[in-house]
N, C-alpha and C positions, 0 to 999 in steps of 0.2 A: 250196869246191865246193858246188854247189847242193843236193845230197842227202846232205850230210855226216852227218846224224843219222837218215837213213832206214834202216829194217830191212826187207829184202826177202826173200821166199821164192819160189824158182822151181823148178817140177818139170820133168822131162824136159830137163835142162840140159846133157847131155853133148855135144850137137852142134846145128848149125843154129840155129833161132830161139831155142831155150832157152839155148843157149850165148851167142848174141848178147845176149840180155837180161841174163845174168849179167855179161858183159864190160861192156856199156853202163852198167849201174847202178853197177858197181864203179868205173868210171872217173869217174862223177859223184859219187863219195864215199860211196855207200851201203855198208852191211854186207849182203852177199848170202849167203843160205843156199841152196845148190843141191842138188838130188837127181837121181839117175839110177837105173837099175835095179840097178847095182852101185856101190859106193863108188869102185872103181877108175875107172869111167867118169866119175863126177862129179869125181874128183880130177884127171883130165886137163884138164878145163875150168879148174880153178884154176891148174895148173902152166903152162898155155900163156898165161896173162894176163901182159902186160908191165908192168913198173914196180911202184909201190907198191900199185896196185889189186889185185894178187895176194893181198896180205895181208888184203884185205877180203872174200875169197870163202872160204866154208866148205863143205866137201863132205860129202855123206851118201849112203848107199845107201838106196833106197826103191822097191820094186816096188809100183806103184799098184794092182795086182790083189790085193794081200795086206793086209788090214786091220791085222794086227799090225804090219807094217812102217810103215804110215802113223802108227799110234799112237806107235811108237817114234821116228819122225822128229820128230813134234811135241814129244814129251817131251825129246828131245835138243836141239832148238832152244831150248826153254824153259829148259834149263840154262845157255844162253849169253846169253840176252836176256830181259828182262821184258815185251817187246812185239814185235809184228810190225805194220809199217805198210802193207805191200803183199804180198798173196799172189797169185802168178801161176800159175794152173792151165794149164800148157802141155803137160804130159805126156799122151800118148795112145798106145794100141797100134793101129798100122795093120794092116789086113787087106785084102789085095787079092783080086781075082777077082770075076767077075760070075755065078758059078754058086753058088747058095745051098748046094747039096748037096756041093760040092767041099771046103768047109772042115769040119774036124772039130768035134765038139761042144765039145771043150776050147778050140779056137781061138776059137770064137764066144763062149763064156762069158768067156774071158780078155779079149777085145777089149771087150766090154760092161762088164765089171767094172773094168778099168783106166781106161777113159775116163769112163764115167758114174758108176759106183760110186766110183772113185778121186777124182773131183772132189767128190762129196758128202762123202766121209769126210775129205778134206783140209780142206774148209771147217769141218766139224764139230769136228775136233780142233785146228784153229788159231784157232777163234773166241775162245777165252779170251785168247790172245795179241793178237789183233786188237782186242779190246775194251779192252785195256790201252793202246792207241794213241790219240792225239788226232787222228789223221788216217788211219783205217783204210780201205783199199781192197782190193777183190778183182777180179782180172782173169781172164776165162776166154777161152782161145784156142779158139774154135769154128771151126776150119779144116776144110776138106774136101779134104785132100791128105796125102800121106805125106811122110816126111822126105827122100825123094829127088825130090820134086816131081811125083809121079805125078798124072795127071788124076783129078779127083773121080769121073769116070765109071768109073774102074778100081777103085773101092772096093767091098768086099763089103757086102752088105746089113747085116751085123752092125755094121760101122763106121758106116754111116748111122744105124742105130738108136741106137748109142751117142752119136753127135753130136747127134741130135735130143733125146735125153734130157738131155744136157748143156745144150743151149740152153733147154729147158723149165725145168730146175732154176735156171739163171742168171736167167731172167725172174721166177720167183716169189721167188727169193732177193732180188733187187733190191727188190721191193715190200715184203717182210717185214722186211728189215734197215734200210731207209731211215730209219724213225723213230728207230732207235738210233744213227744217224750213220755206219753202215758202208755205203760206196758199193760197188756191184757193176756192173761193165760188161764187155762182151764184144766181141771182135773177130771179124768175119766176112769174112775176105779170100778172094779167089779164089787161084788158083795164084800164088805169089810167089817171087822170087829168094831163094835160100838163101846169099847172099854172106856170106863170113866177115868179121866186124868188123875183122880185121886188114888186109883188102884196101882198095884205094883208094876204092871206092865208098862204104864205110862212113863215111869221114871227110869226105865231101862234096867230094872233090877234082875231081869232074866239074862244071865251072862251067856247062856247057850243059844240065844236067839229063839226064833219061833219054830215050833215043831212043824214037820211037813204037812200035817193036816189042818193047821191053823190058818185063819184068814189074814189078809192084809190088815195091819193095825191102824188105829186112829193116830197113834204117834207117828207112824211112818208117813201118813198123809200130811200131818202137820209139818213134819220136817221137810217135806218136799216144798211146801209153801215158803217156809223159812229160807230154804236154799235159794229159791227163785228170787225172793225179795232181796237177798243179800248180794246178788250178782251185780257186776258193774252195769252202769246204765246203758252201755252199748250192747248189752247181751239181752236179746229178746227171746224168751222161751214161750212158744205159743201154747203148748199143752203137755200134760203128762198122761200117758196111756199106760195102764197097768194090765198085766195078764193074771188071770186067776191061778192060784197055786195048784 
């Protein structure tokens, strides 16, 4: 298997794209450490995986708006492995609504903390494990949609603020970590399909490709990450930007 020795960490892995990442990398042979807001949610991702790949998924609870839980997550992964080769910052707290005053202060702070602050702290606490790798990569999922596929236009201003902060952090991080060999790249997709990797479209069974009115697929996004990770170490891809169909 092409990623037999890869160690991957994925946040927000209880469903949709995060779950697809966990399943995809596990089936390619990687050891995958997944987190969700509760360990029960992360455990569901592991138990639903088919075949031997299930044994390569390890579930943890981690609320990205709580620094202590991020520190504990990193420490517990460090007890299982001496390195992390790929960190995927996929988890984010969606907040909808186009009325700034409609959201509570706590909702606004939690949205910003989990997405922006959570990404920064995940990188901070996993950097020692990443530096133990010969092929360290960080992926940031800078998407402007919720888990149900809601339009970016429906997002609350706090969500936009959090995603803008995440994008800015990814940009400066890429510049500052590049000399040490840690590559950082980000995905900027439009609204995309949340197809489950167990379904037919995930395994490429549609020989005619996607219809003109269909969205970008989960599988296509996953393949972009696989492509970037497989590039020679002197190849630094900062971002993937996608146009809507």
